[in-house]
Each structure stands twice: as structure tokens, then as C-alpha cells.
C-alpha positions, -999 to +999 in steps of 0.1 A: +059-024-163+037-012-192+054-036-215+047-065-193+011-055-189+006-051-227+022-085-233+000-101-207-032-087-222-021-097-257-013-132-246-046-136-228-065-124-259-045-144-284-063-174-300-035-186-322-003-204-313+034-198-317+065-219-316+095-210-294+128-207-311+147-239-302+180-222-308+173-194-283+200-195-255+189-199-219+188-167-200+205-168-166+183-154-138+187-150-101+156-150-079+156-129-047+125-139-026+112-122+005+080-135+021+064-143+055+070-177+069+050-204+051+042-181+022+057-199-008+095-199-015+121-189-041+122-225-052+084-226-058+086-193-077+115-205-099+097-238-105+066-219-117+087-197-139+103-228-155+069-243-162+061-212-182+093-210-202+123-233-206+144-203-218+157-195-183+182-211-160+196-203-126+226-179-128+260-194-122+286-174-104+293-138-114+280-141-150+258-113-163+222-122-154+187-109-148+177-104-112+141-112-103+131-097-069+099-109-053+085-095-021+053-108-005+035-092+025+002-100+043-021-071+051-057-062+053-069-097+046-049-100+013-015-109+001+004-081-016+031-089-041+058-068-057+079-080-086+110-061-098+129-074-128+165-060-132+182-069-164+219-073-168+222-037-180+205-023-149+171-016-165+142-022-141+105-032-145+082-032-114+048-047-110+025-050-080-004-074-075-027-086-048-045-119-043-064-140-018-034-164-012+004-166-016+000-192-043-023-169-064+002-140-061+032-162-069+015-176-100+006-141-112+041-127-106+058-157-122+036-152-153+047-116-155+084-125-149+082-152-176+069-126-201+096-101-191+124-126-199+106-145-227+078-126-245+067-159-262+063-178-229+025-180-231+025-189-268+053-215-268+030-245-270-005-253-283-033-244-259-050-277-267-026-298-248-042-326-226-058-315-193-068-339-166-086-334-133-077-350-101-109-365-085-096-354-051-094-317-060-116-293-041-139-268-058-112-241-054-088-261-074-110-269-104-094-242-125-059-256-121-052-289-139-036-317-119-001-330-129+002-357-155+028-384-149+058-383-173+043-354-191+066-335-216+078-301-204+061-284-234+027-298-224+032-287-188+038-252-200+008-253-222-015-265-194-002-238-170-004-211-196-036-220-213-060-190-217-085-203-192-058-207-164-042-174-173-075-156-171-082-172-138-049-161-124-054-126-137-087-124-120-074-137-087-043-114-086-046-080-102-027-048-103-059-029-095-060-029-057-094-031-041-109-006-017-095-005+018-111+006+051-091+013+083-096+027+117-072+037+143-062+057+174-033+079+180-015+106+200-018+140+184-003+174+190-005+210+176-001+246+188-034+262+198-016+292+214+018+306+205+030+299+241+031+261+239+021+227+225-014+212+230-012+173+230-042+151+229-058+120+214-075+113+180-097+085+168-098+083+130-110+063+100-098+062+064-113+048+033-092+042+001-109+038-032-099+009-056-072+018-080-036+012-091-003+030-093+000+064-075-036+075-082-052+062-051-078+085-035-082+083+003-107+102+024-104+103+062-124+115+092-111+120+127-123+131+161-097+148+183-094+163+217-064+186+224-055+208+254-025+228+265-025+216+301-021+179+295+017+176+301+027+212+312+014+242+330-009+262+307+002+296+320-023+323+321-047+307+297-059+271+295-073+262+261-088+230+246-101+220+212-127+194+203-126+191+165-138+170+136-109+166+111-113+157+075-085+147+051-083+141+014-053+123-002-052+119-040-018+103-045+000+074-029+036+063-033+049+030-020+083+016-011+082-019+003+060-019+034+058+020+035+031+042+019+034+079+015+003+101+009+003+140+006-031+152+019-051+183+025-067+188+060-096+207+073-106+209+110-137+224+126-148+224+162-151+241+195-122+262+209-125+268+247-104+291+268-103+296+306-083+322+325-072+304+357-047+330+369-070+360+368-088+376+398-121+365+382-121+332+364-136+334+329-146+308+302-149+316+265-160+293+237-152+301+201-158+283+167-125+269+153-118+264+117-084+257+101-070+241+070-036+228+060-015+200+045+000+169+059+021+139+047+006+106+058+031+078+062+022+043+071+042+011+077+025-023+073+032-044+104+013-075+092-021-090+100-038-058+089-020-035+114-002-004+104+019+022+121+008+057+110+027+090+112+012+123+100+031+156+100+023+189+085+010+224+091-023+241+094-036+277+097-066+289+118-091+310+099-099+332+129-074+351+151-081+349+188-064+370+215-068+367+253-059+395+277-060+403+314-071+436+330-066+456+298-065+449+260-029+459+260-019+430+283-022+400+260-017+367+278-024+344+249-031+343+211-036+318+184-007+313+160-007+322+123+007+287+114+005+256+136+026+225+132+006+193+136+017+157+142+001+124+149+014+089+157-012+062+156-019+025+152-046+014+127-062-018+116-074-022+080-094-047+060 
């Protein structure tokens, strides 16, 4: 991936020209394309690849070849693209980009793929080849030259790969993902007392800073209400927790539509207990403070929606014990370590 990035930057910055080796044999490639309906196609990708370099051809049968895997997904108002180039020896190179449309992402990924299989792709023809403009083009299309009838293939590559067009494509689809904001609602659960589980509901919001690779920082804030009598008898003590939950995630790993983020968690709020089986009913309010770690997993469903699953552990800072009649008769106490889980649905943009 680094090699492709350096070659792209070098090609964009280059002001000279180079000539492709006419004796260089064609490289067989196989394109595997996965995208939502109406979001480009394998044929369009290969066509764009061929416009950038004529040193590739479609693989025939079982001959050794380079596999170009392209995956496009829609989410959070953008199109996300992943390119994986697997050479005939098993070496891989992966790149991710985002753009406003499928065409932008396909153009950016075809540029990267062309450089991966033919480092001279951008410099294979003079950048001064003729460029024409179709009078019917819209303002959004002014950076992309219109086709020229019976134009030589070399000139087509030059027009597609000219520095102005390449810079435009690089600006429209970049590996640096922009900031993201999402909000959601989910079912949550933890142990407030050793004797059982306290389920509840949580509203949450998350903000992810712009970045690339695994270094994506996300901060989250949630409001939760949990109680141990929601689905079962609370026993001698009924407890509830109203808490504000903050999370901080510094890393993100992606695999297809899945994202994985290890996070630290801090919760603070009001912890209320009631003795419903005592001769005299009592109510006690305490301050709650806990900290822990979770793994946030999300799966993109499309149209900005994601399915979220959080799982981890937390530890309360203060030990609470509840007893009836005498201090020796303990009817409930907070655990040393509490498992925590949340399953939610979020919308991001």
C-alpha cells in the first residue's frame, strides 16, 4: 500500500514525461468486483484500468495472474472503496478510499491498481495530448475531458492520467477518511449486584475524527438506565442506575463491512437501592463511578445504518453492601468486576 501511495504522489508531482517499453508483455489480471446495485461494475473498472495502461489483459484460464479485488459500500453519505491487489506469488497490497460517488471511487482505485501493475502508467504518454470539452457537460464534469472520436489509445491514457485530472480524482477520493458522527439506541446490560443481571436501555452518540489506517480516534457519550427488576425478580434488593457513560477509542481495525475498536469506558451516575422485602421499606441513593474496557464492533448495513455490539468489563470504584436486620445478614452487594454488553442500532453521517 505504501508503494502505491508513493508512486501516486510521485506521478502527480512529476512534470516530465516517460515512454512505456513497447516490448513489455501484457500482464494477465482478474478483476473481482463487489458493489451495491447500480454502483459501477467490473467491466467499467477494467475499462478504466485499460485506459490508464495497455500493459494488462484479462486472465485466460488457469494461467498465473494478478487478482484485483474491489469492494464498494455505501455508508454515512459517502461511498467507501477497498482495493486489494494479489500478485501471482501471493503478495498483497490493500488500499481504502472514500468519495462522493461510485465513479469517483472507481476512478481512484483504478488509478492505484494501474500503478500497482504498471508503475509507468501515469507517465506512459505526454500530458499535453489534446483535450476537448463537450458543450453538454455539467459543471461537475468540467474536470473530465469528453471522449474524442477515433482517438488513439495512447492519447486516451494521457487525457485520463493528466496531472489535472489525477489531482482532481485524488481530491475527490482519498485514503484520509473524513470525520463521522453517529447516534443510536440500544439494549444494554451489566451486573449491579452479584445476585443478577440488570438490563436496560442506552442512548449514545459517537464522533470519529478524520484520519486513515488504524489510527482513528473516536469519543462517545451515552445515557443509560439499568435496573435489576426489568425481567426478573430483584430478590431482597431492587437497584437501578442512571449513568452518563463516556468512551474513548484510539484504534480502529476494519474487515469488509466490519469495524473493531478497543475502547476505555468511564461511567458516573446515581445508584439507587430499595429494600422491598423488609419489614420497613427503605430507599438509599449512592454516587456510582466505574471504569473499564470494551470492544466496540460495528457492521455497516448501508444507507448510514450500522449494527453495533459492545462487550467488555468494568469495575465500580466504591463497594456497596446492603443488609437486613443486622450487618451480618447481607442481602446484596456490588461486584468487584462487572461484565457489560450492549446491542444497538446507529445512524451515521
